Structures are given as structure tokens and as C-alpha cells.
N, C-alpha and C positions, 0 to 999 in steps of 0.2 A: 740696322750696323751697317758701316761702308764696309766696303771686301778691304781696306786698308785697315780698318781696326780688324776685322776679322784676320787678317795676314799675321798683324800682331801677337795678339790674342792666340794665335797656332803654333806663332814662329816660324813662320814663314815667308819668302815673299809676297809681293803683291799677284807678280804674274803668275807664282803655282797656283793661288786662288781661280785668279783670270783663267790658266788650263784648265783645271777642275770642272769650272761651269762650262766650257768650251766643250770640252770629257764627257760631260752630262755626269761625272761624278759627285754633283752637287746640284740636284735637282728642283726643281719647279718648288715643290714643297718650302724648300729653306730659301730658295733665291726667290727675288723677285723684281718686277725693271719700273723704275720711277718716272714721270710724265714726259720725259726726254728719253728714256728710254735703258739707262745706263745701269748697269745690276745691281741690287745691293743684296743683304742679309735680311729677310724678313723673319726666320724664325731661327734662333744661331741655336739653340739644341739642338733641333733636328739638323744643322748645318755639322756641327759640331761631329755627330753618331754618323754620318753619311762623312764627311771627311775621315775620321778612324776606319770605315769599314772599306772604305773603298780609295785611298790612298796609301801607298810605301810609304815608312817613315824613315826621316832622315836621321842620320844619327849625329847627335850634335852634345857637346856639356852641358849644357842648358838642360836639356830636356832629358838628362839620363837620371837613371834610378839611383837609389843610393849605392848599390853596389859599380854603380859606373857602364851599365849594360840598359840600354833604350827599350822601351816596353815595344814590341810590336805591333802595330794595329789587324783587325781583325783578317784584311787581306792580304797582309805578312803571313799569316799562320798559316791560311789558307793555300796562298801560293806555293811557301814550302813546305808543305803536308802533298802538294799535286809533284812535285818535282821528286821528293822520295818514292811515292808510289809509281813515276815516271822510270825513276831509277831502278826502282824493285825488281819492277820489268822487262827493263833493258837487259837486267843481269839474268833475273831466269832463262830470259829469250836466248842469249848469248851461252849459258851454261850448258840448255838444251841443245842447240846448233853446235856445243866444244863436245855433245856428248858425254859431259859431266853428270847430265839429269836424266834419269831412264824415266817412264813413265811405269807408276808404281802395278798396274794390271801388269804389266811386263814382269817385273817382281814378283809379284803373288803365282803366275803361270810358274814361275820356273822353280821355285821353293816349295809351291803343289807338288811340280814333278820328282822332282829329289825327293822329299815326304815322301811320294807313295812310291817310289822306287826302292829306296830303303826299306819301306816297312816288307816291300815284297822278298825282296831279299833278304831282311832276316826271320820274313815267316816260313821260307823257305830251306832254314840253317838244320831242321830236323832232319831230311829229308837227305839233303847233303851229307849229311855225319853219317847216314846209313850205308849211305852208299861208298864213303873213305873208309869209315871204321865199321867192316860185317862183323865184328864182335859185339856193339852192342845190340840191348837186348831191347824189345820192344817197351818195358817197363822204361828206361834207360830214356829210350824217345820222347815218348807220352810223357815224362820229367822235364827233358829238353825243351819238347814243346811251348809245359807249363809258364816254365823261363822264360825262355823268350816272349811269351804272349803277357806278362808279368810286369815284366820289363817295357813294354810297348805301349800298357794301359797308362803303367806310370808315368811314362813320357807326355803320355793324352791329356792326362789327368793334371801333373805340374804344366804343362803350355797352357791349360784354359785357367788356368789361378791368374798367370802373367797377361792375359786378354784383357785390353781396354774392356770397360763397360759397355754394353750396346754388342760387341763383336761377338760370333761363335765359329768354332772351326767345322 
């Protein structure tokens, strides 16, 4: 098949096909040379696959699909995916530098300190109650201690039910 015929079949100019050969987007598997050294398409099926995978599509009314949108080639889809990935990385890097994002480990350490401090403070309630309210009996203090421990146990049990699977505290 001539380059001109392939270009017509693909809906592009001859120069686009020649450029694809020069750039290596159409390889020796699909392109051959005649006795005078001029290129020709020796395997149109392979050339079509290489063209689709390695060439960005040109949107034209003639090649538009039913809903009016052109179907992107494999290369176009991969390029779009890479650009999206890079944009996401730049956004994350920007947010980290702007201090909008903090490392998860830092948050875990801070929350752990808060929980341990709160637990210690609550467990000390019966002792502080005895200091401030000397009229409380030892049975009152034991009951107060039980209530605080029950509340902490309930919070710990409730907290474990809401954790993602595979994690424990």
C-alpha cells in the first residue's frame, strides 16, 4: 500500500505519515522500502495498530463518533493519564509546602498524647474528688473510680468497633 493511500485511509495528510515514519512511530514491521529506497506500507494492519498507539488523534468531523467526540488513541489516553498523575503530584507537593497537609504519623502522635493525657486525667478524678470533698467515704470513691473506669472501657470498646479492619489500638 502506498503512503498516500495509507494517509487517505487514516484521514491524514501524506506529510503526517512521512513524519510518523521519520519519527519511528511507524516501524520496520509495517513499513518497507522499494528498489529505489522509497517507503511503502508493507503490512497495513500492523501500521494501523502502530498509528493508533503512537499518534495523537486529530479531531475532525469526519472521524467523530456518534456523539460527536473523537475516540482518543492509546497514546493520547496514556498521555492524559500521565498528565493527570503529574498534576496530582504537584498539587500534593504544593499543599504539603503550604502546610495544608501534615504527615499522618504527626497526627497519630498528637492524638495519642491527647488520649493518654485525658485517660490519666480521668483516672485521677477520684483522688482529686477526695481532696476537694473530704466528706466522701471510701465506698463513694471506689464507686466513682468504677464509673470512670467503666466509661473509659466503654469508649475504648466503642473506638475499636469503628476502626478499619486490620488495625488495632
